C-alpha positions in Angstrom: 39.7 -118.6 -36.7 36.5 -118.4 -38.8 34.3 -119.9 -36.1 35.8 -117.6 -33.5 35.2 -114.4 -35.5 31.7 -115.7 -36.4 30.8 -114.9 -32.8 31.3 -111.2 -33.6 29.6 -111.4 -37.0 33.0 -110.6 -38.4 34.0 -112.4 -41.7 37.8 -112.4 -42.3 39.7 -111.7 -45.5 42.2 -114.3 -46.6 45.2 -112.0 -45.8 43.8 -111.6 -42.3 43.4 -115.4 -42.0 46.9 -115.9 -43.3 48.3 -113.4 -40.7 46.5 -115.1 -37.8 47.3 -118.6 -38.9 50.9 -117.9 -39.8 50.7 -119.7 -43.1 49.2 -119.0 -46.5 45.7 -120.3 -46.2 44.5 -119.9 -49.8 44.6 -123.6 -50.7 43.0 -124.7 -47.4 40.2 -122.2 -47.8 39.6 -123.5 -51.4 39.3 -127.1 -50.1 37.0 -126.1 -47.2 34.8 -123.9 -49.4 34.6 -126.8 -51.9 33.5 -129.2 -49.1 30.9 -126.7 -47.9 32.6 -126.2 -44.6 33.2 -122.5 -45.3 31.9 -119.9 -47.8 33.3 -116.9 -49.7 31.5 -113.7 -50.4 33.7 -111.3 -52.4 37.0 -111.1 -50.5 35.7 -112.4 -47.2 35.6 -115.9 -45.8 32.8 -116.9 -43.4 30.8 -119.7 -41.9 28.1 -121.3 -44.1 25.0 -119.1 -44.4 26.6 -116.1 -42.9 27.3 -114.0 -46.0 24.9 -111.4 -44.7 27.5 -110.3 -42.2 29.9 -109.1 -44.9 28.2 -105.8 -45.5 28.2 -105.1 -41.8 31.9 -106.0 -41.6 32.7 -103.6 -44.4 30.7 -100.8 -42.8 32.4 -101.3 -39.4 35.9 -101.4 -41.1 35.2 -98.1 -42.7 34.1 -96.7 -39.3 37.3 -98.0 -37.7 39.4 -96.2 -40.2 37.7 -93.0 -39.2 38.1 -93.8 -35.5 41.8 -94.4 -35.6 42.8 -90.7 -35.5 40.8 -90.4 -32.2 42.5 -93.5 -30.8 46.0 -92.2 -31.7 45.4 -88.8 -30.1 44.0 -90.5 -27.0 47.0 -92.8 -26.9 49.4 -89.8 -27.0 47.6 -88.2 -24.1 47.8 -91.5 -22.1 51.4 -91.9 -23.0 52.1 -88.6 -21.3 50.4 -89.6 -18.1 52.6 -90.3 -15.0 53.6 -94.0 -14.6 52.2 -95.1 -18.0 55.0 -97.0 -19.9 53.0 -98.7 -22.7 49.7 -98.1 -24.5 47.9 -100.7 -26.6 44.5 -100.5 -28.4 42.4 -103.7 -27.9 38.8 -104.6 -28.4 36.9 -104.2 -31.7 39.0 -101.3 -33.0 42.1 -103.4 -32.9 40.3 -105.8 -35.3 39.2 -103.0 -37.6 35.6 -103.3 -36.4 33.7 -100.5 -34.6 30.7 -98.2 -34.8 31.3 -94.6 -35.8 31.0 -93.5 -32.1 32.4 -96.8 -30.6 34.5 -97.1 -27.5 38.3 -97.0 -27.8 39.6 -99.7 -25.4 43.1 -99.6 -24.0 45.5 -101.9 -22.2 48.0 -99.8 -20.2 51.4 -101.0 -19.0 52.2 -99.3 -15.7 55.3 -98.7 -13.6 55.3 -101.3 -10.8 53.8 -100.0 -7.6 51.5 -97.5 -9.3 48.8 -99.6 -11.0 45.9 -98.6 -8.7 47.0 -95.0 -8.2 47.1 -94.7 -12.0 43.7 -96.3 -12.3 42.2 -94.0 -9.8 43.6 -90.8 -11.3 42.6 -91.8 -14.8 39.0 -92.7 -13.7 38.7 -89.3 -11.9 39.8 -87.5 -15.0 37.5 -89.5 -17.2 34.5 -88.7 -15.1 34.9 -84.9 -15.6 35.2 -85.3 -19.4 32.2 -84.6 -21.7 30.2 -87.8 -22.0 31.1 -88.3 -25.7 34.9 -88.0 -24.9 34.7 -90.6 -22.1 34.4 -93.4 -24.7 37.8 -92.3 -26.1 39.6 -93.4 -22.9 38.3 -96.8 -21.9 41.3 -98.0 -19.9 40.0 -101.5 -19.2 43.2 -103.3 -18.3 46.2 -102.0 -16.4 49.2 -104.2 -15.9 52.5 -103.7 -14.1 55.6 -103.9 -16.3 57.3 -106.4 -14.0 54.4 -109.0 -14.1 53.7 -109.4 -17.8 52.7 -113.1 -17.8 48.9 -113.2 -17.9 46.9 -115.8 -15.9 44.0 -116.0 -18.4 45.7 -118.3 -20.8 42.9 -119.1 -23.3 41.8 -118.4 -26.8 40.1 -115.1 -26.0 43.2 -113.6 -24.3 45.5 -114.9 -26.9 43.5 -113.3 -29.6 43.4 -110.0 -27.7 47.2 -110.0 -27.4 47.7 -111.0 -31.0 45.5 -108.2 -32.4 46.4 -105.5 -29.8 47.8 -102.5 -31.6 50.8 -100.9 -29.7 50.7 -97.1 -29.9 53.4 -96.2 -27.3 56.3 -98.0 -25.7 57.9 -100.4 -28.2 60.1 -102.2 -25.6 57.5 -102.8 -23.0 54.8 -103.8 -25.5 57.1 -106.2 -27.1 57.9 -107.5 -23.6 54.3 -108.2 -22.9 53.8 -110.1 -26.1 57.0 -112.0 -25.7 56.2 -113.0 -22.1 53.0 -114.6 -23.3 54.2 -116.0 -26.6 54.8 -119.6 -25.6 51.1 -120.3 -24.7 49.4 -117.7 -26.9 51.1 -118.9 -30.1 49.4 -122.3 -29.7 46.0 -120.6 -30.1 47.1 -118.0 -32.7 49.9 -119.5 -34.8 50.6 -116.2 -36.5 51.4 -114.5 -33.2 55.0 -113.6 -34.3 53.6 -111.0 -36.6 52.3 -109.1 -33.6 55.8 -109.1 -32.1 57.3 -107.5 -35.2 54.6 -104.8 -35.2 55.2 -104.0 -31.5 58.9 -103.6 -32.1 58.1 -100.8 -34.6 55.7 -99.0 -32.3 56.4 -95.4 -31.4 57.8 -94.4 -28.0 56.7 -90.9 -27.0 58.9 -88.9 -24.7 57.6 -88.4 -21.2 56.6 -84.8 -20.5 58.5 -83.0 -17.9 55.3 -82.5 -15.8 54.8 -86.3 -15.7 58.4 -86.9 -14.5 57.9 -84.1 -11.9 54.7 -85.8 -10.6 56.4 -89.2 -10.4 59.3 -87.8 -8.3 57.1 -85.7 -6.0 54.8 -88.7 -5.3 57.5 -91.3 -5.0 58.0 -91.1 -1.2 54.3 -91.6 -0.6 53.7 -94.1 -3.4 53.3 -97.3 -1.3 50.7 -95.7 1.0 48.8 -94.1 -2.0 48.8 -97.4 -3.8 47.4 -99.4 -0.9 44.7 -96.8 -0.2 43.6 -96.8 -3.8 43.5 -100.6 -4.0 41.4 -100.8 -0.8 39.0 -98.1 -2.0 38.4 -99.9 -5.3 37.9 -103.2 -3.4 35.3 -101.6 -1.2 33.6 -100.0 -4.1 33.3 -103.2 -6.2 32.3 -105.3 -3.2 29.6 -102.8 -2.3 28.2 -102.0 -5.7 28.2 -105.6 -6.9 27.4 -107.4 -3.6 24.7 -109.3 -5.5 27.4 -111.2 -7.4 28.9 -114.3 -5.7 32.4 -113.6 -4.3 34.2 -115.9 -6.7 32.5 -114.2 -9.6 33.6 -110.8 -8.3 37.2 -112.0 -8.0 37.1 -113.3 -11.6 35.5 -110.2 -13.1 37.3 -107.6 -11.1 40.9 -108.4 -10.8 42.3 -106.8 -7.6 46.0 -107.6 -7.3 48.9 -105.2 -6.9 50.1 -105.9 -10.5 46.8 -105.9 -12.3 43.6 -103.9 -12.4 40.7 -104.8 -14.6 36.9 -104.9 -14.5 34.6 -106.8 -16.8 31.1 -106.8 -15.2 29.5 -108.9 -17.9 32.2 -111.5 -18.1 32.4 -111.1 -21.9 35.4 -113.5 -22.0 33.4 -116.4 -20.7 30.5 -115.6 -23.1 32.9 -115.7 -26.1 34.6 -118.9 -25.0 31.2 -120.6 -24.5 30.0 -119.4 -27.9 33.2 -120.6 -29.5 32.7 -124.1 -28.1 29.1 -124.1 -29.2 30.0 -123.2 -32.8 32.8 -125.7 -32.9 30.6 -128.4 -31.6 28.0 -127.6 -34.3 30.7 -127.8 -37.0 32.2 -131.0 -35.8 35.4 -129.2 -34.7 37.1 -130.1 -31.4 37.4 -126.8 -29.6 39.4 -128.2 -26.6 42.4 -129.6 -28.5 45.4 -127.3 -28.9 48.0 -127.7 -31.5 51.2 -129.4 -30.2 53.5 -127.0 -28.5 56.5 -126.0 -30.6 59.9 -127.2 -29.4 
């Protein structure tokens, strides 16, 4: 956990480590600090020689606290949008780390058959917002509620799931976390805590206008969905034609049940950095804990 968060210059507190690891880590941290494998600065635990990151972490945590009201208001608006069944905050804010004007990243759980229509509508609305407000609605990942098992089953995705903060749709958010628990818990042993948090998430009532739109569009939904998916496919293939086709497929997921775009492949960067840090510390980054019965 410490090596992973070191990538983001994000020292962890012992309560955070305990939650992520699923066990009280106090004695283990004492041993590792005594052996010079880890260091403590105040209440934070970090890699050796990285104590300078603690001040940055504290500053970003304060900024995150001030950013949460914006995130909650944005989540309420998204929860009232047609076809949106679940809203979760991801990215830096979900880990209590952001700049004062940082993005608010969302994972949205969408009614099946409406992923691409929803993405298109949200993108159109976002483009007409004032530039500052656009960063409040970064809907980076849309997933249909009937296909909740993710295909990127690695440490990065497990950590994003484990730290995602559900702000709407307790049942569907719990369903997403539960569908991926078997593999994600091997990377993040304290994963069960996230399930209990999701179960207590609010579920906002759908506005009458959203229900009306869903009923009105229902007869034409398949045609609209196919047209939207083809339009995004042409857009990405045209704008990013300089990328190899396999790279485009990996960075821009284009399936009926999922829509996501990560131009800079941040996931691959993080996993490569994690391996590098583990190698430097003599830790085997490729070995998972044994799967629970």
